[in-house]
BAFI-3210 file (N, C-alpha, C; in Angstrom, 3 decimals, decimal comma, padded with zeros to 6 digits):
// residues 190
n [1|2|3|4|5|6|7|8|9|10|11|12|13|14|15|16|17|18|19|20|21|22|23|24|25|26|27|28|29|30|31|32|33|34|35|36|37|38|39|40|41|42|43|44|45|46|47|48|49|50|51|52|53|54|55|56|57|58|59|60|61|62|63|64|65|66|67|68|69|70|71|72|73|74|75|76|77|78|79|80|81|82|83|84|85|86|87|88|89|90|91|92|93|94|95|96|97|98|99|100|101|102|103|104|105|106|107|108|109|110|111|112|113|114|115|116|117|118|119|120|121|122|123|124|125|126|127|128|129|130|131|132|133|134|135|136|137|138|139|140|141|142|143|144|145|146|147|148|149|150|151|152|153|154|155|156|157|158|159|160|161|162|163|164|165|166|167|168|169|170|171|172|173|174|175|176|177|178|179|180|181|182|183|184|185|186|187|188|189|190]
n.u [-180,531|-177,929|-174,828|-171,351|-170,028|-172,206|-173,085|-170,836|-170,811|-173,190|-172,387|-170,878|-170,558|-167,436|-166,199|-163,505|-161,463|-160,218|-160,867|-162,856|-164,135|-165,180|-167,316|-165,744|-165,820|-166,568|-166,002|-163,580|-161,592|-159,710|-157,949|-156,911|-155,633|-153,709|-152,204|-151,281|-149,151|-147,266|-144,103|-143,072|-145,347|-145,983|-143,749|-143,535|-145,396|-144,853|-144,224|-144,686|-147,919|-149,525|-152,251|-155,358|-157,855|-160,388|-159,892|-159,307|-161,711|-163,380|-162,157|-162,655|-165,454|-165,909|-164,881|-166,648|-169,060|-168,862|-169,773|-172,504|-173,098|-172,951|-170,455|-167,803|-165,192|-162,794|-162,107|-162,454|-160,395|-160,954|-160,277|-161,786|-163,158|-163,965|-162,100|-160,501|-157,850|-156,594|-156,639|-158,139|-158,843|-160,908|-161,046|-163,272|-163,351|-165,740|-166,096|-163,764|-163,714|-162,072|-160,083|-158,513|-156,462|-155,759|-153,915|-153,242|-151,837|-152,039|-149,040|-148,730|-149,978|-148,811|-147,030|-148,345|-149,920|-152,375|-152,802|-152,344|-154,371|-156,766|-156,525|-156,547|-159,174|-160,504|-159,648|-160,839|-163,591|-163,638|-162,916|-164,500|-167,140|-167,729|-166,797|-164,568|-161,994|-159,324|-157,164|-155,278|-152,390|-150,108|-146,833|-144,214|-140,769|-138,620|-140,483|-140,732|-142,459|-144,995|-144,468|-144,020|-146,602|-148,042|-146,638|-147,117|-149,806|-149,907|-149,600|-148,224|-145,229|-145,586|-144,451|-142,324|-142,550|-140,453|-138,819|-141,145|-142,319|-142,031|-140,073|-140,038|-138,702|-136,104|-135,387|-135,655|-136,362|-138,462|-139,125|-142,264|-143,737|-145,547|-148,145|-150,076|-152,869|-154,659|-157,938|-157,875|-155,361|-155,672|-157,613|-156,193|-154,198|-155,647]
n.v [-159,043|-159,581|-157,805|-158,848|-157,409|-156,660|-159,188|-160,008|-158,087|-158,808|-161,195|-160,511|-160,164|-161,958|-164,990|-166,616|-169,159|-167,666|-165,034|-162,124|-160,600|-157,609|-154,902|-151,736|-149,075|-145,874|-146,279|-147,485|-145,674|-145,232|-147,402|-146,864|-144,374|-145,164|-146,956|-145,185|-143,977|-145,921|-146,856|-149,206|-150,191|-148,154|-147,969|-148,947|-147,435|-144,855|-143,437|-142,038|-140,938|-137,856|-137,269|-135,811|-136,701|-136,054|-135,914|-138,583|-139,834|-138,773|-139,937|-142,674|-142,633|-142,078|-144,441|-146,305|-145,465|-146,370|-148,971|-148,582|-147,669|-149,931|-151,042|-153,103|-152,646|-151,292|-153,267|-154,250|-156,110|-158,183|-159,626|-162,633|-161,790|-159,280|-157,231|-154,821|-155,296|-154,735|-153,854|-154,863|-155,664|-156,229|-155,349|-155,366|-155,908|-155,840|-156,015|-157,219|-159,496|-159,893|-159,181|-156,910|-157,522|-156,314|-155,407|-154,433|-154,319|-153,726|-153,328|-154,627|-156,998|-158,448|-161,171|-163,335|-164,800|-163,726|-162,047|-163,760|-165,632|-164,081|-163,168|-165,563|-166,327|-164,301|-164,975|-167,509|-166,851|-165,101|-166,772|-169,161|-168,378|-165,983|-166,565|-165,468|-164,872|-164,132|-162,967|-160,319|-158,527|-156,127|-155,174|-153,353|-153,435|-155,159|-155,452|-157,889|-159,400|-159,059|-160,148|-162,798|-163,530|-163,448|-165,516|-167,773|-168,111|-168,962|-167,202|-165,919|-164,289|-161,784|-159,670|-156,730|-153,401|-151,131|-148,856|-147,351|-146,205|-143,441|-142,475|-140,120|-139,811|-140,945|-140,031|-141,744|-144,134|-146,951|-150,345|-151,646|-154,732|-157,056|-159,387|-162,354|-164,635|-167,240|-168,685|-171,570|-172,223|-171,639|-173,512|-175,889|-175,588|-175,233]
n.w [-079,848|-077,562|-077,121|-076,979|-075,032|-073,387|-072,557|-071,116|-069,056|-067,781|-066,629|-064,481|-060,888|-061,253|-059,893|-058,284|-056,776|-054,730|-055,199|-056,120|-058,946|-059,990|-061,191|-061,492|-059,087|-057,543|-054,919|-054,865|-054,633|-052,541|-052,761|-055,325|-054,898|-053,033|-054,597|-056,503|-055,242|-054,887|-055,540|-056,764|-058,037|-059,824|-061,401|-064,063|-065,296|-065,790|-063,502|-060,135|-059,264|-058,748|-057,974|-056,967|-054,517|-055,493|-058,267|-058,776|-058,056|-060,035|-062,266|-061,739|-061,788|-064,478|-065,616|-064,454|-065,588|-068,195|-068,113|-067,738|-070,236|-071,691|-072,204|-071,448|-069,121|-066,986|-064,183|-060,753|-058,656|-055,977|-052,757|-051,466|-049,229|-049,882|-049,855|-051,760|-054,092|-056,450|-059,979|-063,054|-066,471|-069,349|-072,387|-074,829|-078,272|-080,420|-083,251|-084,243|-082,782|-080,518|-077,561|-075,273|-072,542|-069,280|-066,317|-062,925|-059,803|-056,247|-054,573|-052,147|-052,493|-054,490|-056,085|-055,069|-056,697|-057,419|-059,627|-061,814|-061,307|-061,491|-064,117|-065,541|-065,112|-066,526|-069,096|-069,321|-069,287|-071,467|-073,660|-073,357|-072,643|-074,042|-076,499|-077,801|-080,230|-079,890|-077,279|-076,101|-074,842|-073,392|-072,230|-070,574|-071,434|-069,202|-067,173|-065,442|-063,794|-065,010|-067,533|-066,778|-065,921|-068,367|-069,705|-068,025|-068,499|-071,076|-073,204|-076,250|-077,154|-079,343|-080,616|-080,655|-079,869|-080,570|-078,432|-077,659|-075,458|-073,409|-070,651|-068,313|-065,865|-066,054|-068,488|-070,769|-073,384|-073,685|-074,683|-075,856|-075,205|-076,950|-076,414|-077,050|-077,133|-078,665|-079,134|-079,565|-078,533|-075,837|-075,111|-075,425|-073,481|-071,083]
ca.u [-179,433|-176,962|-173,437|-170,432|-169,824|-173,378|-173,048|-169,768|-171,284|-174,198|-171,715|-170,200|-169,150|-166,840|-165,594|-162,542|-161,265|-159,814|-161,094|-164,084|-163,818|-166,433|-167,227|-165,073|-166,725|-165,878|-165,572|-162,217|-160,688|-158,595|-156,996|-156,249|-154,721|-152,596|-151,376|-150,648|-147,941|-146,369|-143,052|-142,974|-146,549|-145,965|-142,466|-143,714|-146,514|-144,418|-143,858|-145,649|-149,006|-149,900|-153,647|-156,175|-158,976|-161,469|-159,494|-159,421|-163,144|-163,878|-161,609|-163,392|-166,828|-165,838|-164,721|-167,897|-170,113|-168,744|-170,646|-173,876|-173,223|-172,869|-169,075|-166,983|-163,996|-161,964|-162,701|-161,721|-160,137|-161,066|-160,199|-163,137|-163,827|-164,355|-160,994|-159,964|-156,389|-156,028|-157,542|-157,922|-159,801|-161,043|-161,645|-163,743|-163,525|-166,803|-165,952|-162,654|-163,898|-160,930|-160,108|-157,240|-156,458|-154,837|-153,933|-152,375|-152,149|-151,423|-147,789|-148,868|-150,627|-148,141|-146,238|-149,204|-150,699|-153,691|-152,879|-152,502|-155,693|-157,822|-156,358|-157,003|-160,637|-160,925|-159,430|-161,877|-164,847|-163,464|-162,918|-165,572|-168,473|-167,911|-166,327|-163,600|-160,956|-157,992|-156,995|-153,909|-151,994|-148,730|-146,120|-142,978|-139,550|-138,149|-141,546|-140,596|-143,667|-146,049|-144,055|-144,244|-148,046|-148,369|-146,064|-147,842|-151,135|-149,796|-149,508|-147,033|-144,659|-145,886|-143,652|-141,778|-142,644|-139,197|-138,743|-142,471|-142,779|-141,059|-140,038|-139,494|-137,839|-134,711|-135,246|-135,339|-137,439|-138,470|-139,905|-143,501|-143,750|-146,924|-148,428|-151,412|-153,255|-155,889|-158,857|-157,462|-154,211|-156,197|-158,318|-155,165|-153,481|-156,526]
ca.v [-159,895|-158,863|-157,760|-159,567|-156,527|-156,774|-160,537|-159,988|-157,284|-159,619|-162,286|-159,968|-160,384|-163,275|-165,497|-167,715|-169,761|-166,681|-163,663|-161,620|-159,608|-156,860|-153,596|-150,702|-148,054|-144,778|-146,797|-147,999|-144,527|-145,361|-148,326|-146,178|-143,379|-145,911|-147,482|-144,027|-143,608|-147,068|-146,786|-150,459|-150,305|-147,118|-147,995|-149,185|-146,599|-143,471|-142,822|-141,711|-140,028|-136,881|-136,921|-135,561|-137,624|-135,659|-136,329|-140,045|-140,154|-138,450|-140,974|-143,912|-142,420|-142,221|-145,879|-146,975|-145,089|-147,192|-150,131|-148,125|-147,491|-151,246|-151,388|-153,627|-151,830|-151,557|-154,096|-154,288|-157,454|-158,189|-160,903|-163,182|-161,030|-157,983|-156,268|-154,563|-155,460|-154,351|-153,608|-155,632|-155,242|-156,975|-154,405|-156,216|-155,336|-156,673|-156,221|-158,136|-160,667|-160,075|-158,293|-156,606|-157,745|-155,447|-155,652|-153,631|-154,721|-153,140|-154,066|-155,465|-158,257|-159,081|-162,359|-164,321|-165,486|-163,119|-161,537|-164,922|-166,220|-163,237|-163,152|-166,861|-166,289|-163,473|-165,786|-168,550|-166,219|-164,581|-167,836|-170,154|-167,776|-164,956|-167,147|-164,590|-165,583|-163,792|-162,006|-159,823|-157,531|-155,680|-154,715|-152,626|-154,230|-155,129|-155,778|-159,347|-159,976|-159,079|-161,124|-164,141|-163,797|-163,803|-166,826|-168,818|-168,277|-169,505|-166,175|-165,905|-162,967|-161,594|-158,608|-155,669|-152,038|-150,571|-147,513|-146,739|-145,594|-142,486|-142,368|-138,810|-139,909|-141,175|-139,535|-142,889|-144,812|-148,401|-151,131|-152,337|-156,138|-157,467|-160,803|-162,763|-166,044|-167,474|-169,611|-172,975|-172,376|-171,655|-174,785|-176,927|-175,380|-175,345]
ca.w [-079,441|-076,731|-077,561|-076,087|-073,881|-072,509|-071,963|-070,114|-067,915|-067,080|-065,908|-063,302|-060,595|-061,453|-058,655|-058,352|-055,454|-053,724|-055,650|-056,740|-059,970|-060,112|-061,832|-060,734|-058,550|-056,852|-053,617|-055,017|-054,673|-051,596|-053,377|-056,422|-054,336|-052,442|-055,687|-057,155|-054,499|-054,764|-056,559|-057,509|-058,865|-060,866|-062,105|-065,495|-065,757|-065,923|-062,226|-059,084|-059,648|-057,715|-058,245|-055,782|-054,301|-056,411|-059,622|-058,884|-058,043|-061,377|-063,146|-061,487|-062,280|-065,939|-065,884|-064,066|-066,544|-069,408|-067,919|-067,973|-071,676|-072,328|-072,562|-070,363|-068,966|-065,830|-063,137|-059,493|-058,131|-054,514|-052,053|-051,268|-048,162|-050,423|-049,833|-053,100|-054,131|-057,740|-061,106|-064,269|-067,487|-070,598|-073,333|-075,921|-079,602|-081,016|-084,696|-084,511|-081,917|-079,646|-076,397|-074,624|-071,100|-068,547|-064,878|-062,069|-058,432|-055,061|-054,351|-050,947|-052,863|-055,626|-055,765|-054,402|-057,720|-057,650|-061,000|-062,690|-061,048|-062,057|-065,577|-066,050|-065,104|-067,658|-070,301|-069,350|-069,687|-072,820|-074,667|-073,196|-072,568|-075,068|-077,770|-078,456|-080,984|-079,391|-076,193|-076,184|-073,871|-073,570|-071,048|-070,844|-071,224|-067,825|-066,220|-065,374|-063,192|-066,026|-068,546|-066,202|-065,953|-069,745|-070,028|-067,277|-069,087|-072,424|-074,231|-077,104|-077,429|-080,760|-081,211|-079,823|-080,409|-080,065|-077,857|-077,822|-074,204|-072,870|-069,201|-067,980|-064,689|-066,446|-069,860|-071,623|-074,100|-073,451|-075,641|-075,505|-075,603|-077,252|-076,184|-077,439|-077,078|-079,418|-078,466|-079,584|-077,632|-074,479|-074,913|-075,275|-072,217|-069,920]
c.u [-178,392|-175,568|-172,577|-170,114|-170,972|-173,428|-172,011|-170,214|-172,304|-173,572|-171,043|-171,105|-168,720|-166,203|-164,648|-162,410|-160,987|-160,265|-162,509|-163,636|-165,128|-166,207|-166,513|-166,113|-165,909|-165,436|-164,141|-161,175|-159,501|-157,526|-156,217|-155,245|-153,500|-151,642|-150,667|-149,304|-146,930|-145,351|-143,001|-144,173|-146,487|-144,716|-142,629|-144,884|-146,136|-144,149|-145,029|-146,661|-149,325|-151,308|-154,381|-157,263|-160,099|-161,161|-159,661|-160,878|-163,728|-163,400|-162,398|-164,845|-166,894|-165,725|-166,012|-169,021|-170,040|-169,663|-172,098|-174,161|-173,096|-171,491|-168,337|-165,716|-163,209|-162,760|-161,837|-161,596|-160,131|-160,776|-161,621|-163,890|-164,235|-163,262|-160,454|-158,433|-155,770|-157,104|-157,157|-158,928|-159,786|-161,799|-161,977|-163,930|-164,491|-166,524|-164,823|-162,717|-162,652|-161,048|-158,700|-157,395|-155,437|-154,952|-152,921|-152,795|-151,390|-150,182|-147,832|-149,424|-149,985|-147,332|-147,033|-150,103|-152,048|-153,849|-153,095|-153,896|-156,813|-157,734|-156,831|-158,534|-161,161|-160,722|-160,515|-163,193|-164,756|-163,568|-164,126|-166,973|-168,736|-167,481|-165,430|-162,573|-159,573|-158,096|-155,520|-153,653|-150,571|-148,151|-144,866|-141,791|-139,085|-139,206|-141,664|-141,854|-144,786|-145,730|-144,327|-145,727|-148,453|-147,863|-146,788|-149,187|-151,096|-149,780|-148,198|-146,551|-144,758|-145,059|-143,200|-141,943|-141,497|-139,339|-140,045|-142,990|-141,678|-141,206|-139,276|-138,468|-136,373|-134,454|-134,854|-136,594|-137,309|-139,372|-141,217|-143,389|-145,204|-147,066|-149,841|-151,614|-154,563|-156,670|-158,362|-156,246|-154,676|-156,845|-157,318|-154,503|-154,363|-157,709]
c.v [-159,054|-158,900|-158,566|-158,725|-156,672|-158,137|-160,574|-159,238|-158,076|-160,740|-161,809|-159,973|-161,817|-163,702|-166,637|-168,278|-168,707|-165,255|-163,403|-160,534|-158,899|-155,555|-152,616|-149,710|-146,966|-145,204|-147,326|-146,883|-144,676|-146,316|-147,606|-145,153|-144,048|-146,389|-146,356|-143,688|-144,754|-147,061|-148,051|-150,645|-149,348|-147,145|-148,114|-148,388|-145,126|-142,750|-142,494|-140,689|-139,113|-136,372|-136,700|-136,629|-137,325|-136,073|-137,835|-140,496|-139,892|-139,499|-142,276|-143,803|-142,628|-143,703|-146,632|-146,680|-145,877|-148,416|-149,762|-147,923|-148,809|-151,659|-151,902|-152,798|-152,259|-152,291|-154,013|-155,736|-157,350|-159,575|-161,379|-162,478|-159,626|-156,928|-156,057|-154,593|-155,055|-154,135|-154,494|-155,141|-156,173|-156,047|-155,150|-155,402|-156,248|-157,000|-157,184|-159,411|-160,968|-159,109|-158,069|-156,797|-156,799|-155,774|-154,768|-153,912|-153,904|-153,983|-154,926|-156,850|-158,921|-160,282|-163,451|-165,068|-164,864|-162,609|-162,686|-165,518|-165,388|-163,194|-164,461|-166,906|-165,422|-164,218|-166,845|-167,966|-165,736|-165,653|-168,767|-169,558|-166,807|-165,419|-166,182|-165,436|-165,351|-162,817|-161,611|-158,801|-157,098|-155,259|-153,991|-153,552|-154,069|-155,437|-157,305|-160,004|-160,094|-160,096|-162,536|-164,505|-164,217|-165,208|-167,962|-169,131|-168,729|-168,483|-166,342|-164,468|-162,752|-160,495|-157,587|-154,349|-151,252|-149,112|-146,729|-146,033|-144,697|-142,406|-141,100|-138,907|-140,088|-140,797|-140,667|-143,399|-146,299|-149,070|-151,599|-153,763|-156,567|-158,977|-161,112|-164,253|-166,182|-168,613|-171,050|-173,222|-172,449|-173,006|-175,940|-176,808|-175,625|-176,226]
c.w [-078,677|-077,354|-076,584|-074,860|-072,884|-071,828|-070,850|-068,863|-067,100|-066,250|-064,614|-062,078|-060,907|-060,143|-058,970|-056,945|-054,379|-054,019|-056,141|-057,726|-060,290|-060,881|-060,901|-060,216|-057,857|-055,448|-053,657|-054,966|-053,725|-052,129|-054,476|-055,906|-053,701|-053,536|-056,441|-056,526|-054,383|-055,905|-057,404|-058,447|-060,052|-061,740|-063,619|-066,078|-065,818|-064,621|-061,318|-059,593|-058,470|-058,001|-056,923|-055,680|-055,299|-057,847|-059,808|-058,838|-059,422|-062,389|-062,997|-061,944|-063,790|-066,327|-065,573|-065,053|-067,840|-069,310|-068,190|-069,459|-072,431|-072,775|-071,341|-070,288|-067,759|-064,763|-061,888|-059,059|-056,612|-053,981|-051,807|-050,140|-048,609|-050,428|-051,243|-053,096|-055,473|-058,777|-062,277|-065,290|-068,676|-071,546|-074,618|-077,193|-080,348|-082,487|-085,046|-083,666|-081,082|-078,467|-075,895|-073,123|-070,475|-067,061|-064,173|-060,624|-057,398|-054,745|-053,081|-051,287|-054,077|-055,154|-055,079|-055,404|-058,034|-059,082|-061,979|-062,542|-061,666|-063,583|-066,199|-066,105|-066,253|-068,978|-070,432|-069,849|-071,133|-073,886|-074,556|-073,220|-073,729|-076,450|-078,543|-079,194|-080,377|-078,224|-076,190|-075,080|-074,146|-072,235|-071,504|-070,598|-069,777|-066,786|-066,138|-064,807|-064,219|-067,119|-068,048|-066,200|-067,360|-070,085|-069,313|-067,914|-070,543|-073,542|-075,010|-077,248|-078,933|-081,412|-080,195|-080,554|-079,788|-079,627|-078,033|-076,579|-073,652|-071,356|-068,813|-066,843|-065,053|-067,908|-070,821|-072,331|-073,841|-074,477|-075,029|-076,027|-075,764|-077,108|-076,640|-077,269|-077,855|-078,782|-078,447|-078,700|-076,184|-074,168|-074,737|-073,903|-070,993|-070,252]
res [m|k|t|k|n|e|i|f|i|d|l|l|p|l|k|t|e|r|l|i|i|r|q|v|s|t|n|d|v|d|l|m|l|k|m|d|k|q|e|v|t|q|k|f|l|g|g|i|k|n|k|t|r|e|e|r|i|a|f|l|e|k|k|a|n|k|f|n|e|g|h|a|g|q|l|t|v|c|l|s|d|g|t|p|i|g|f|t|g|l|s|i|n|e|s|d|n|n|a|e|i|s|y|l|f|d|s|d|y|t|g|k|g|y|c|t|e|s|s|k|e|l|l|r|v|g|f|n|e|l|k|l|h|k|i|y|g|n|t|i|e|g|n|i|s|s|i|k|v|f|e|k|l|g|f|t|h|e|g|t|r|r|e|s|a|y|f|k|e|d|d|s|y|k|d|f|l|d|y|g|i|i|d|k|e|f|k|i|k|f]
***
């Protein structure tokens, strides 16, 4: 019998009206390097990254190899023409029947609904195809765009992990905000 991770991997690529969600590959290195330098993209991730092309290729290889090991992981979100515009993920916890959702987009493509659209598709697959009980995610306080995505998709703010993230740039600690949605809430909303 296949695991939920294996079933999810078999369903890829996923397609929506405007997007393709596929396994990450080393071909996504230019997108990653571009996003590493985007202040607005990195603002809530600890700041600008100064990684080399080789370091990012090795990082992407590691992420891609998870699929070969039967574990769903980082995914690339592309426009329907194949242009990569961001990353998302659904990290499935088989034993607890839940998953963590994550997303990060090229700032040139934010504010257009792509994050909400790709996340909604991951929720649909997670709840309808994989029969997960819960999908959860988190963001840093002040990341209004991410909070809005969670709210549009029907997630509930479940808690705050006070001052859990350190930001070296301004020597400050910020709160992590935890969000979650359970299967019956998704079915009511969508």
